C-alpha positions as CSV (number, residue, x, y, z in Angstrom):
1,X,0.0,0.1,0.0
2,X,2.8,2.2,0.8
3,X,4.1,2.3,-3.1
4,X,0.6,3.6,-4.6
5,X,0.4,6.2,-1.7
6,X,4.1,7.4,-2.7
7,X,2.9,7.4,-6.4
8,X,-0.1,9.3,-5.8
9,X,1.9,11.9,-3.7
10,X,4.6,12.2,-6.6
11,X,1.9,12.5,-9.0
12,X,0.0,15.3,-6.9
13,X,3.3,17.2,-6.4
14,X,3.9,17.1,-10.3
15,X,0.4,18.6,-11.0
16,X,0.9,21.4,-8.5
17,X,4.3,22.1,-9.9
18,X,2.7,22.3,-13.5
19,X,-0.1,24.3,-12.4
20,X,2.3,26.9,-10.8
21,X,4.3,27.1,-13.8
22,X,1.3,27.6,-16.0
23,X,0.4,30.4,-13.8
24,X,3.7,32.0,-14.2
25,X,3.6,31.8,-17.9
26,X,0.1,33.5,-18.2
27,X,1.2,36.3,-16.0
28,X,4.4,37.0,-18.1
29,X,2.6,39.1,-20.8
30,X,1.4,41.7,-18.3
31,X,4.6,44.0,-18.4
32,X,4.2,44.0,-22.3
33,X,0.8,45.6,-21.8
34,X,2.5,49.0,-20.8
35,X,4.2,49.6,-24.2
36,X,0.9,48.9,-26.0
37,X,-0.9,51.4,-23.8
38,X,1.9,54.0,-24.5
39,X,1.9,53.3,-28.1
40,X,-1.9,54.0,-28.1
41,X,-1.3,57.3,-26.1
42,X,1.4,58.2,-28.6
43,X,-1.0,57.6,-31.5
44,X,-3.5,59.9,-30.0
45,X,-0.7,62.6,-29.3
46,X,0.3,62.6,-33.0
47,X,-3.4,63.5,-33.9
48,X,-3.4,66.6,-31.8
49,X,-2.0,69.1,-34.4
50,X,-4.9,68.7,-36.7
51,X,-7.4,68.8,-34.0
52,X,-5.9,71.9,-32.6
53,X,-5.9,73.5,-36.1
54,X,-9.6,72.6,-36.3
55,X,-10.3,74.2,-33.0
56,X,-8.4,77.4,-33.6
57,X,-10.4,77.9,-36.9
58,X,-13.3,80.4,-36.1
59,X,-15.6,79.4,-38.8
60,X,-18.1,79.1,-35.7
61,X,-17.5,82.5,-34.4
62,X,-20.6,84.9,-34.6
63,X,-20.2,88.3,-36.4
64,X,-20.2,91.0,-34.1
65,X,-22.5,94.0,-34.5
66,X,-20.8,96.8,-36.4
67,X,-20.5,100.2,-34.6
68,X,-23.2,103.0,-35.4
69,X,-20.6,105.7,-35.9
70,X,-17.1,103.7,-36.2
71,X,-13.9,105.5,-35.8
72,X,-11.3,104.7,-38.4
73,X,-11.6,107.3,-41.1
74,X,-8.3,108.0,-42.5
75,X,-8.1,111.8,-42.6
76,X,-8.0,113.5,-46.1
77,X,-5.0,115.4,-44.9
78,X,-3.1,112.4,-44.1
79,X,0.4,112.3,-45.4
80,X,1.7,109.2,-47.4
81,X,5.3,108.0,-47.9
82,X,6.8,105.3,-50.0
83,X,7.6,101.9,-48.5
84,X,10.2,99.6,-50.7
85,X,10.9,95.8,-49.7
86,X,14.2,95.0,-51.3
87,X,13.8,91.5,-50.3
88,X,10.2,91.3,-51.5
89,X,10.6,93.2,-54.6
90,X,7.8,95.7,-54.6
91,X,6.9,99.3,-53.7
92,X,3.6,100.9,-52.3
93,X,2.8,104.1,-50.5
94,X,1.6,103.9,-46.9
95,X,0.2,106.4,-44.4
96,X,3.0,108.3,-42.6
97,X,3.3,107.7,-38.9
98,X,1.6,104.2,-38.7
99,X,3.3,101.7,-36.6
100,X,5.3,99.2,-38.8
101,X,6.4,95.5,-38.5
102,X,8.7,93.9,-40.7
103,X,9.0,90.2,-40.9
104,X,11.3,89.1,-43.9
105,X,9.6,90.2,-47.1
106,X,6.2,90.9,-45.3
107,X,5.0,94.1,-43.8
108,X,2.4,95.2,-41.6
109,X,1.2,98.8,-40.9
110,X,-1.3,99.7,-38.2
111,X,-2.9,102.6,-36.5
112,X,-5.5,101.4,-34.0
113,X,-8.2,99.3,-35.8
114,X,-6.8,100.2,-39.4
115,X,-4.2,98.2,-41.0
116,X,-2.2,97.5,-44.2
117,X,-0.3,94.4,-44.8
118,X,1.5,92.9,-47.7
119,X,2.4,89.2,-47.3
120,X,4.3,87.1,-50.0
121,X,4.0,83.4,-51.0
122,X,5.3,81.1,-53.9
123,X,2.9,80.2,-56.5
124,X,3.6,78.1,-59.7
125,X,1.0,80.2,-61.9
126,X,-1.1,83.2,-62.1
127,X,-4.1,82.6,-59.8
128,X,-7.6,82.6,-61.4
129,X,-11.0,83.6,-60.2
130,X,-12.2,80.0,-60.0
131,X,-8.9,79.1,-58.1
132,X,-9.1,82.1,-55.6
133,X,-12.7,81.1,-54.8
134,X,-11.8,77.6,-54.1
135,X,-8.6,78.3,-52.1
136,X,-8.1,81.8,-50.8
137,X,-11.6,82.6,-50.1
138,X,-12.4,79.4,-48.8
139,X,-9.3,79.5,-46.5
140,X,-10.2,82.7,-45.1
141,X,-13.6,81.4,-44.3
142,X,-12.2,78.6,-42.5
143,X,-9.5,80.4,-40.5
144,X,-10.5,84.0,-40.3
145,X,-12.8,85.4,-37.6
146,X,-16.5,85.2,-38.6
147,X,-15.5,85.9,-42.2
148,X,-18.1,86.8,-44.6
149,X,-16.9,87.0,-48.4
150,X,-18.7,89.9,-50.2
151,X,-17.2,89.4,-53.7
152,X,-14.2,88.0,-55.6
153,X,-13.3,89.8,-58.9
154,X,-10.6,90.8,-61.2
155,X,-9.4,94.5,-61.1
156,X,-7.1,96.4,-63.3
157,X,-4.6,98.5,-61.4
158,X,-1.6,100.9,-62.2
159,X,0.8,98.0,-60.8
160,X,-1.1,95.5,-63.0
161,X,-4.1,93.0,-62.9
162,X,-5.0,91.7,-59.6
163,X,-8.0,89.5,-57.9
164,X,-9.8,91.5,-55.3
165,X,-11.4,89.7,-52.4
166,X,-13.5,92.0,-50.4
167,X,-15.0,90.6,-47.1
168,X,-16.1,91.2,-43.4
169,X,-14.5,90.0,-40.4
170,X,-14.3,90.3,-36.7
171,X,-11.2,91.9,-35.3
172,X,-9.0,90.2,-32.7
173,X,-10.1,90.7,-29.3
174,X,-9.1,93.5,-27.3
175,X,-6.1,92.1,-24.8
176,X,-7.6,94.0,-21.9
177,X,-11.6,94.1,-22.4
178,X,-11.9,91.4,-24.9
179,X,-14.0,93.7,-27.2
180,X,-13.9,92.9,-30.8
181,X,-14.8,95.3,-33.7
182,X,-16.6,94.3,-37.1
183,X,-14.1,95.2,-39.8
184,X,-14.2,95.4,-43.7
185,X,-11.4,94.1,-45.6
186,X,-10.0,94.3,-49.2
187,X,-7.4,91.8,-50.3
188,X,-5.7,92.3,-53.5
189,X,-3.7,89.2,-55.1
190,X,-0.8,90.4,-57.3
191,X,1.3,87.8,-59.2
192,X,4.6,87.9,-60.9
193,X,7.4,85.2,-61.7
194,X,6.1,82.7,-59.3
195,X,5.5,85.4,-56.5
196,X,2.0,86.2,-55.1
197,X,1.7,89.3,-53.0
198,X,-1.6,89.4,-50.7
199,X,-2.0,93.3,-50.1
200,X,-4.7,93.4,-47.4
201,X,-6.3,96.7,-46.1
202,X,-8.9,96.9,-43.2
203,X,-10.7,99.2,-41.0
204,X,-14.0,99.3,-39.0
205,X,-16.9,98.5,-41.1
206,X,-18.4,101.9,-42.3
207,X,-15.4,103.8,-42.1
208,X,-14.7,106.3,-45.1
209,X,-11.7,105.0,-46.5
210,X,-12.4,104.6,-50.4
211,X,-10.2,107.2,-51.5
212,X,-7.2,106.3,-49.2
213,X,-7.4,102.4,-50.1
214,X,-7.6,103.2,-53.7
215,X,-4.6,105.1,-53.5
216,X,-2.6,102.6,-51.7
217,X,-3.6,99.5,-53.8
218,X,-3.0,101.4,-57.0
219,X,0.5,102.3,-55.8
220,X,1.7,98.6,-55.4
221,X,4.2,97.8,-57.9
222,X,6.7,95.0,-58.5
223,X,10.3,96.1,-58.7
């Protein structure tokens, strides 16, 4: 009888050992779950730029009410001076005394809620009305502040033919009060030898700057 009992004990011990060994094998993948979880987190983080870009677009922003008597008229007595961009290869006249910010071949002139900006980009071909409607105008509506496109048309100026986009938008919020103004904008697209110049003028909606804007847009010339 002792032999069967010893055999039974031995078999039992072997079974227990095998069971413990099996448990140890099943638990070993647990540490490898961490890299998978981290990989998933990393995949999520890589999508953040596109998600952020979608959030920063202000297509859902509501237009603010325009002021009844907006300030922003450029005086008839305003003096103008010539500005030349050697790196950008263009000239135009701008109001004397306005604040100026230069970034490479781009330039910005501002006086309160009035502004004039020239921004250059590279384009392989002359823009068309259909292309501007599909690209530049659509991009304005997507990324601008409550942009309303009013017209896209071709115009003939002293500096050559351009495509003009007219649109209304909200201003940037005041850094102190958070208040915004409704602006009117004119963006002229000039093209030459692979360069596209976007000349943008803006002022509070309702301001009387027709003559001054015509003077500045007509003065733009490539060097």
